[in-house]
VMD Tcl script that draws the C-alpha trace (Angstrom):
set ca {
  {-29.14 -32.37 -79.32}
  {-27.96 -33.04 -82.87}
  {-24.69 -34.74 -83.78}
  {-23.38 -34.31 -87.32}
  {-20.33 -35.53 -89.20}
  {-18.93 -34.96 -92.67}
  {-15.84 -35.84 -94.70}
  {-13.78 -33.60 -96.97}
  {-10.90 -34.69 -99.16}
  {-8.28 -33.42 -101.57}
  {-5.70 -34.87 -103.95}
  {-4.04 -31.50 -104.54}
  {-0.25 -31.87 -104.53}
  {0.16 -28.44 -102.94}
  {0.00 -29.16 -99.20}
  {-1.46 -25.77 -98.25}
  {-4.16 -25.98 -100.89}
  {-4.89 -29.60 -100.05}
  {-5.40 -28.78 -96.37}
  {-7.61 -25.84 -97.25}
  {-9.74 -27.82 -99.72}
  {-10.31 -30.83 -97.48}
  {-11.11 -28.75 -94.40}
  {-13.47 -26.44 -96.24}
  {-15.31 -29.34 -97.87}
  {-15.92 -31.02 -94.51}
  {-16.86 -27.86 -92.60}
  {-19.17 -26.54 -95.32}
  {-21.32 -29.64 -94.84}
  {-21.59 -28.81 -91.13}
  {-22.46 -25.15 -91.49}
  {-18.85 -24.00 -91.15}
  {-18.09 -25.25 -87.62}
  {-16.81 -28.44 -85.99}
  {-15.79 -29.58 -82.52}
  {-13.27 -32.20 -83.64}
  {-11.34 -33.14 -86.77}
  {-9.71 -36.45 -87.61}
  {-7.08 -36.09 -90.35}
  {-5.42 -38.79 -92.44}
  {-2.87 -37.94 -95.13}
  {-0.15 -39.59 -97.16}
  {3.50 -38.88 -96.47}
  {4.31 -37.03 -99.68}
  {2.77 -33.91 -98.21}
  {4.66 -31.26 -96.29}
  {3.17 -32.44 -93.01}
  {3.77 -29.24 -91.05}
  {2.26 -27.02 -93.76}
  {-0.72 -29.34 -94.17}
  {-1.52 -29.40 -90.44}
  {-1.00 -25.67 -90.01}
  {-3.48 -24.95 -92.79}
  {-6.06 -27.35 -91.38}
  {-5.65 -25.82 -87.93}
  {-6.02 -22.26 -89.20}
  {-9.16 -23.15 -91.12}
  {-10.96 -25.06 -88.38}
  {-11.20 -22.60 -85.49}
  {-11.20 -24.14 -82.01}
  {-11.78 -27.73 -83.16}
  {-9.48 -30.34 -81.60}
  {-7.34 -32.22 -84.13}
  {-5.96 -35.75 -84.22}
  {-4.92 -38.34 -86.79}
  {-1.83 -39.57 -88.60}
  {-0.10 -40.29 -91.87}
  {-0.78 -43.46 -93.83}
  {0.28 -45.23 -96.98}
  {-3.13 -44.39 -98.39}
  {-6.35 -42.56 -97.58}
  {-9.84 -44.08 -97.67}
  {-12.75 -41.71 -98.34}
  {-15.41 -40.93 -100.88}
  {-15.73 -44.59 -101.86}
  {-12.08 -44.69 -102.92}
  {-8.77 -46.03 -101.70}
  {-6.11 -43.50 -102.72}
  {-2.56 -44.80 -102.23}
  {-0.85 -41.80 -103.75}
  {1.92 -39.54 -102.51}
  {-0.43 -36.60 -101.95}
  {-3.87 -37.31 -100.54}
  {-5.68 -36.02 -97.46}
  {-9.10 -36.54 -95.89}
  {-10.73 -34.77 -92.95}
  {-13.60 -36.09 -90.84}
  {-15.33 -33.22 -89.04}
  {-17.76 -33.79 -86.17}
  {-20.06 -31.23 -84.55}
  {-22.18 -32.12 -81.53}
  {-23.32 -30.51 -78.29}
  {-23.86 -34.05 -76.94}
  {-20.23 -35.17 -77.31}
  {-16.91 -34.18 -75.79}
  {-13.51 -34.40 -77.46}
  {-9.97 -34.29 -76.08}
  {-6.87 -34.51 -78.26}
  {-3.81 -36.34 -76.89}
  {-0.20 -36.41 -78.07}
  {2.51 -38.31 -76.20}
  {6.11 -38.37 -77.46}
  {8.90 -40.89 -76.90}
  {7.04 -44.06 -77.86}
  {10.17 -46.17 -78.42}
  {11.52 -45.37 -74.97}
  {8.41 -46.08 -72.88}
  {5.42 -47.46 -74.77}
  {3.76 -48.96 -71.70}
  {4.24 -45.78 -69.66}
  {2.63 -43.72 -72.41}
  {-0.26 -46.16 -72.45}
  {-0.75 -45.80 -68.72}
  {-0.81 -42.01 -69.04}
  {-3.38 -42.18 -71.82}
  {-5.54 -44.61 -69.87}
  {-5.52 -42.23 -66.91}
  {-6.53 -39.34 -69.18}
  {-9.39 -41.44 -70.53}
  {-10.60 -42.22 -67.01}
  {-10.41 -38.57 -65.94}
  {-12.35 -37.48 -69.04}
  {-15.04 -40.15 -68.56}
  {-14.42 -41.10 -72.20}
  {-16.37 -43.71 -74.12}
  {-13.68 -44.26 -76.76}
  {-10.02 -43.59 -77.45}
  {-9.13 -43.38 -81.12}
  {-5.44 -44.20 -81.18}
  {-2.76 -43.43 -83.81}
  {0.76 -44.48 -82.74}
  {3.95 -44.46 -84.78}
  {3.98 -47.72 -86.72}
  {7.76 -48.09 -86.89}
  {9.28 -47.26 -83.52}
  {7.39 -48.66 -80.54}
  {6.09 -51.86 -78.97}
  {2.40 -51.35 -79.60}
  {1.28 -54.36 -77.59}
  {3.04 -52.78 -74.59}
  {1.24 -49.49 -75.35}
  {-2.11 -51.28 -75.25}
  {-1.20 -53.11 -72.03}
  {-0.47 -49.75 -70.43}
  {-3.83 -48.35 -71.50}
  {-5.67 -51.43 -70.22}
  {-3.95 -51.11 -66.84}
  {-5.38 -47.66 -66.08}
  {-8.35 -47.00 -68.39}
  {-11.97 -47.88 -67.60}
  {-12.67 -51.47 -68.63}
  {-15.53 -50.40 -70.87}
  {-13.37 -47.93 -72.87}
  {-13.25 -48.73 -76.58}
  {-9.72 -48.46 -77.97}
  {-9.64 -48.35 -81.76}
  {-7.37 -47.01 -84.48}
  {-4.31 -47.80 -86.50}
  {-0.56 -47.33 -86.59}
  {0.69 -44.44 -88.68}
  {2.29 -45.42 -91.97}
  {4.05 -43.84 -94.92}
  {5.00 -44.70 -98.48}
  {6.58 -48.11 -97.77}
  {10.00 -46.56 -97.25}
  {10.06 -47.61 -93.58}
  {11.78 -44.39 -92.48}
  {9.43 -42.35 -90.27}
  {5.71 -41.77 -89.85}
  {3.73 -38.81 -88.51}
  {1.20 -38.40 -85.72}
  {-1.10 -35.36 -85.70}
  {-2.28 -32.85 -83.12}
  {-3.24 -29.19 -83.28}
  {0.36 -28.17 -82.58}
  {1.54 -30.00 -85.70}
  {3.05 -33.36 -86.70}
  {5.29 -35.53 -84.52}
  {7.18 -38.79 -84.97}
  {7.93 -41.58 -82.49}
  {4.75 -40.45 -80.77}
  {1.15 -41.48 -80.12}
  {-1.78 -39.30 -81.15}
  {-5.19 -39.94 -79.66}
  {-8.72 -38.58 -79.59}
  {-10.89 -39.17 -76.53}
  {-14.64 -39.14 -77.25}
  {-17.23 -38.92 -74.51}
  {-20.91 -38.18 -74.19}
  {-24.08 -39.58 -75.70}
  {-22.58 -41.98 -78.25}
  {-22.18 -45.73 -78.74}
  {-19.72 -47.71 -80.86}
  {-19.55 -51.10 -82.54}
  {-16.52 -52.74 -84.12}
  {-15.80 -55.47 -86.65}
  {-12.49 -57.00 -87.77}
  {-11.37 -59.53 -90.39}
  {-8.01 -60.63 -91.76}
  {-8.46 -63.21 -94.54}
  {-5.16 -65.02 -93.89}
  {-4.78 -68.77 -94.24}
  {-2.66 -70.57 -91.68}
  {-0.01 -72.97 -92.92}
  {0.80 -76.14 -91.02}
  {4.26 -74.88 -90.09}
  {4.83 -73.84 -86.49}
  {7.82 -72.02 -85.04}
  {8.80 -70.99 -81.53}
  {10.19 -67.59 -80.55}
  {13.37 -68.69 -78.78}
  {14.86 -65.24 -78.09}
  {13.07 -61.89 -77.98}
  {13.27 -58.53 -76.24}
  {10.33 -56.16 -76.44}
  {9.19 -55.98 -80.04}
  {12.43 -57.43 -81.42}
  {12.53 -61.13 -82.25}
  {16.14 -62.26 -82.36}
  {15.60 -65.97 -82.95}
  {12.98 -68.41 -84.19}
  {13.70 -72.07 -83.45}
  {17.18 -71.10 -82.23}
  {18.10 -69.46 -85.57}
  {18.20 -65.78 -86.59}
  {14.60 -64.74 -87.20}
  {15.24 -63.38 -90.69}
  {17.05 -66.58 -91.69}
  {13.89 -68.54 -90.89}
  {11.36 -66.18 -92.46}
  {13.32 -65.57 -95.67}
  {12.92 -69.25 -96.47}
  {9.30 -68.46 -97.31}
  {10.26 -65.92 -99.98}
  {10.31 -67.14 -103.58}
  {13.48 -65.18 -104.35}
  {15.26 -64.74 -101.00}
  {17.01 -61.41 -100.40}
  {19.62 -60.20 -97.95}
  {17.29 -57.80 -96.21}
  {13.60 -57.23 -95.55}
  {11.90 -55.28 -98.36}
  {8.49 -53.70 -98.87}
  {7.54 -56.68 -101.06}
  {8.27 -59.07 -98.19}
  {6.28 -56.99 -95.72}
  {3.34 -57.25 -98.09}
  {2.93 -60.97 -97.51}
  {5.27 -62.35 -94.82}
  {3.25 -63.00 -91.69}
  {2.98 -65.07 -88.53}
  {-0.24 -65.97 -86.74}
  {-0.29 -65.83 -82.94}
  {-3.12 -67.35 -80.91}
  {-4.86 -64.75 -78.76}
  {-4.92 -66.16 -75.21}
  {-8.27 -64.59 -74.33}
  {-10.37 -65.49 -77.37}
  {-8.44 -68.20 -79.20}
  {-8.63 -66.15 -82.42}
  {-5.58 -65.59 -84.59}
  {-3.76 -62.28 -84.41}
  {-1.56 -61.61 -87.42}
  {2.00 -60.34 -86.90}
  {4.19 -58.75 -89.59}
  {7.84 -57.63 -89.28}
  {8.49 -53.96 -90.07}
  {12.20 -53.75 -89.33}
  {15.34 -55.84 -89.91}
  {18.79 -55.71 -88.32}
  {21.03 -56.99 -91.10}
  {23.96 -57.57 -88.74}
  {22.11 -59.98 -86.45}
  {19.11 -61.14 -88.47}
  {16.71 -59.83 -85.82}
  {13.24 -58.66 -86.89}
  {11.15 -55.91 -85.28}
  {7.45 -56.67 -84.76}
  {5.47 -53.63 -83.50}
  {2.90 -56.09 -82.16}
  {5.46 -57.91 -80.00}
  {6.14 -61.63 -79.93}
  {7.32 -62.76 -76.52}
  {9.97 -65.39 -75.93}
  {8.44 -68.88 -75.78}
  {5.47 -67.94 -77.99}
  {4.41 -70.47 -80.62}
  {3.56 -68.94 -84.00}
  {2.32 -70.33 -87.29}
  {3.23 -69.12 -90.76}
  {0.28 -67.52 -92.54}
  {-0.39 -66.25 -96.03}
  {-3.00 -63.97 -97.52}
  {-5.69 -65.44 -99.75}
  {-7.10 -62.73 -102.00}
  {-10.64 -64.05 -102.36}
  {-10.82 -64.85 -98.65}
  {-9.68 -61.33 -97.78}
  {-12.54 -59.89 -99.82}
  {-15.16 -62.40 -98.69}
  {-14.38 -62.01 -94.99}
  {-14.26 -58.22 -95.21}
  {-17.67 -57.99 -96.90}
  {-19.17 -60.46 -94.43}
  {-17.70 -58.60 -91.47}
  {-19.13 -55.26 -92.62}
  {-22.55 -56.84 -93.24}
  {-22.59 -58.29 -89.71}
  {-21.62 -54.91 -88.26}
  {-24.44 -53.16 -90.11}
  {-26.97 -55.85 -89.17}
  {-26.27 -55.37 -85.47}
  {-27.33 -51.73 -85.81}
  {-30.90 -52.82 -86.59}
  {-31.50 -50.07 -89.12}
  {-29.78 -47.20 -87.29}
  {-27.66 -44.95 -89.48}
  {-24.13 -44.35 -88.18}
  {-22.89 -40.91 -87.29}
  {-19.66 -41.96 -89.03}
  {-17.60 -45.05 -89.82}
  {-13.83 -45.20 -89.22}
  {-11.84 -47.68 -91.28}
  {-8.27 -48.87 -90.63}
  {-6.99 -51.28 -93.26}
  {-3.53 -52.79 -93.54}
  {-1.16 -51.42 -96.15}
  {-0.58 -55.03 -97.22}
  {-4.27 -55.32 -98.19}
  {-4.18 -52.34 -100.52}
  {-2.52 -51.87 -103.87}
  {0.23 -54.41 -103.13}
  {-2.51 -57.07 -102.94}
  {-5.16 -55.88 -105.40}
  {-3.34 -53.45 -107.69}
  {-5.61 -50.73 -109.02}
  {-8.75 -52.71 -108.09}
  {-8.74 -51.96 -104.33}
  {-11.74 -49.63 -104.51}
  {-13.79 -51.80 -106.86}
  {-13.04 -55.22 -105.38}
  {-12.70 -54.48 -101.67}
  {-13.68 -51.01 -100.50}
  {-16.98 -50.44 -102.30}
  {-18.34 -53.94 -101.61}
  {-17.56 -53.39 -97.91}
  {-19.25 -49.98 -97.88}
  {-22.45 -51.29 -99.46}
  {-23.42 -52.67 -96.06}
  {-24.15 -49.10 -94.91}
  {-26.17 -46.22 -96.34}
  {-24.30 -44.26 -99.01}
  {-24.86 -41.12 -96.91}
  {-22.81 -42.43 -93.97}
  {-19.61 -40.38 -93.53}
  {-16.81 -42.93 -94.03}
  {-13.11 -42.25 -93.61}
  {-9.97 -44.25 -92.98}
  {-6.43 -45.00 -93.98}
  {-4.02 -47.76 -94.92}
  {-2.09 -48.41 -91.73}
  {1.08 -50.11 -90.51}
  {-1.08 -52.15 -88.15}
  {-4.65 -51.95 -86.89}
  {-5.94 -51.51 -83.34}
  {-9.26 -53.08 -82.37}
  {-10.64 -55.22 -79.55}
  {-10.68 -58.99 -79.37}
  {-12.84 -60.02 -76.46}
  {-12.52 -57.44 -73.69}
  {-9.17 -55.95 -74.67}
  {-7.71 -54.04 -77.60}
  {-5.15 -55.85 -79.70}
  {-2.64 -54.75 -82.31}
  {-3.24 -56.53 -85.64}
  {-1.64 -56.78 -89.09}
  {-3.17 -57.70 -92.47}
  {-6.52 -56.80 -90.94}
  {-9.52 -54.60 -91.72}
  {-10.93 -52.85 -88.65}
  {-14.23 -50.94 -88.82}
  {-15.74 -48.78 -86.09}
  {-19.29 -47.47 -86.48}
  {-20.31 -44.60 -84.20}
  {-23.99 -44.00 -83.36}
  {-25.38 -40.86 -81.79}
  {-27.31 -41.68 -78.64}
  {-27.22 -44.61 -76.24}
}
mol new
graphics top color blue
foreach p $ca { graphics top sphere $p radius 0.5 }
foreach p [lrange $ca 0 end-1] q [lrange $ca 1 end] { graphics top cylinder $p $q radius 0.2 }
display resetview
């Protein structure tokens, strides 16, 4: 039983042509057929036209994925308005099931429970997960999955993003794009996975307490409006949260299971009350520490993390590598040098022939200890290996 994977990409600004080019490039490398497609694209595309073209050109293959602020493939990070990449997988040893659940904002934990149950029924080894990055409590989503899924299930992915407008993102399935939804791909069969994460943030010696919060919304830090506290860390304070602020404002929360830091970034601001929305959730009573990115540490930790991931494979070549990297670690951090300074040094840990695809996300999903966590300002890598 042979398992094969390949990546196709396109920077064509015509959404129909882009979908056709990327799909054809991936499928041609697999002899024209695939069992599953993962699709990542930037939000400048006509999402419905793009997905319809990919669906029409891929036969019965299941489809999943999402939009991002950039696409990672072919050794490049492409944070442009019109970019798309397709990872195609063909294997008689694997099974694939595409999931799409709508209404994330209304019932994130309930959706998670439903997805966990689907994973258990499918005897899945992994759930690749792509939720809306702007509307739902993603920590609650992951709690729901953990409550019903097999304990050994790998949950990995990233939150859908867009072009730093903070309006709406897109989640993909064969029937087309959705928003305020969760897309997922269940993978079962003769396959194993390994994961590595790194964030490269430096903790400051300033601690705050979440004094009022509901769900993913933090109303107060230290008894003051949350935005009032966090804007004090901006060199030129503004009246409202901007894309520049999101690029470097962060809080570190101690993970109760592992003791590691989990980075939290606000992605929404209520100007009337000063409340901030954190898709990763910060519960009332939680102690958090201000954190800032350190460019050289981001690069050093990412390269080290990838090298450790490759070393654990003991010479085995991956079937493919999935890469979710925070939007705040892309062009807003490294300008036009993202590919040269970060992406290519990370990829050197693996053979150049390894199919590698990812996107710049509004939050990354990867395990710490036994459970999946939602992260920000983080690189998450998942290497898949055919066989046990």
